[in-house]
C-alpha positions as CSV (number, residue, x, y, z in Angstrom):
1,X,8.3,-35.4,11.4
2,X,8.0,-31.9,9.4
3,X,8.0,-28.8,11.5
4,X,4.3,-27.4,12.4
5,X,3.0,-24.8,10.1
6,X,2.8,-21.0,11.4
7,X,-0.5,-20.0,12.8
8,X,-1.9,-18.0,9.8
9,X,-4.8,-16.6,11.4
10,X,-3.2,-14.8,14.5
11,X,-0.3,-11.9,13.8
12,X,3.0,-12.7,14.8
13,X,4.8,-9.5,16.4
14,X,8.1,-8.5,15.1
15,X,10.3,-5.9,15.7
16,X,11.8,-3.6,12.9
17,X,14.8,-4.5,13.1
18,X,14.3,-8.2,13.3
19,X,12.2,-7.7,9.9
20,X,14.8,-5.5,8.5
21,X,17.4,-8.2,9.2
22,X,15.4,-11.1,8.0
23,X,13.4,-9.7,5.4
24,X,13.4,-13.0,3.0
25,X,12.7,-15.4,5.6
26,X,9.8,-12.9,6.6
27,X,8.7,-12.3,3.1
28,X,8.5,-16.1,2.6
29,X,6.4,-16.7,5.3
30,X,4.1,-13.4,4.2
31,X,3.5,-15.9,0.5
32,X,2.8,-19.0,2.6
33,X,0.1,-16.8,4.4
34,X,1.6,-15.5,7.6
35,X,0.6,-11.9,9.1
36,X,3.1,-9.8,10.8
37,X,2.4,-6.7,13.0
38,X,5.7,-4.7,13.1
39,X,6.8,-3.0,16.5
40,X,8.7,-0.2,17.0
41,X,9.3,0.8,20.8
42,X,6.7,-1.1,22.0
43,X,4.0,0.8,19.4
44,X,2.7,-1.0,16.4
45,X,3.9,0.5,13.2
46,X,2.3,-1.9,10.1
47,X,0.7,-5.2,9.4
48,X,2.2,-7.1,6.6
49,X,0.5,-9.8,5.1
50,X,-0.6,-11.5,2.0
51,X,-3.1,-9.4,-0.2
52,X,-6.8,-9.7,0.2
53,X,-8.6,-11.9,-1.9
54,X,-10.6,-9.2,-3.4
55,X,-7.6,-7.1,-4.9
56,X,-7.9,-6.6,-8.6
57,X,-5.3,-6.4,-10.8
58,X,-5.0,-3.3,-12.5
59,X,-5.3,-4.1,-16.4
60,X,-3.3,-0.9,-18.0
61,X,-5.6,0.7,-20.9
62,X,-8.5,-0.6,-19.7
63,X,-9.8,2.9,-19.8
64,X,-8.9,4.1,-22.9
65,X,-11.5,5.5,-24.7
66,X,-13.6,6.1,-22.0
67,X,-12.1,9.2,-20.0
68,X,-11.9,12.5,-21.7
69,X,-10.5,16.0,-21.0
70,X,-12.7,19.3,-21.4
71,X,-11.1,21.4,-23.9
72,X,-11.0,24.2,-21.5
73,X,-9.0,22.1,-18.6
74,X,-6.1,24.2,-18.8
75,X,-7.8,27.4,-18.5
76,X,-9.0,29.4,-15.3
77,X,-11.4,31.6,-15.1
78,X,-9.7,35.3,-14.8
79,X,-10.7,36.8,-11.5
80,X,-9.2,33.1,-10.1
81,X,-6.2,33.7,-12.0
82,X,-5.9,37.4,-11.2
83,X,-6.2,36.1,-7.7
84,X,-3.5,34.0,-7.8
85,X,-1.0,36.5,-9.6
86,X,-1.9,39.1,-7.1
87,X,-1.8,36.8,-4.2
88,X,-4.7,38.2,-2.4
């Protein structure tokens, strides 16, 4: 008989030390859909689980040619530059 699958709907509370010591095992469970609440000194420090379905994969270069940097990007108005140099 197979082992019952963990409940993927309710996160399991795990101490940071236990999580760190068994990282590979926990990450395999995350890939299977399990979520974990990481605890340190009885306080929640993180929630770890699989990414949500609406996470978009970034496509490098997708905005190429669509973003323009102004010609005066590196220029500061004289009064701002003077204030930064004088420290006032």
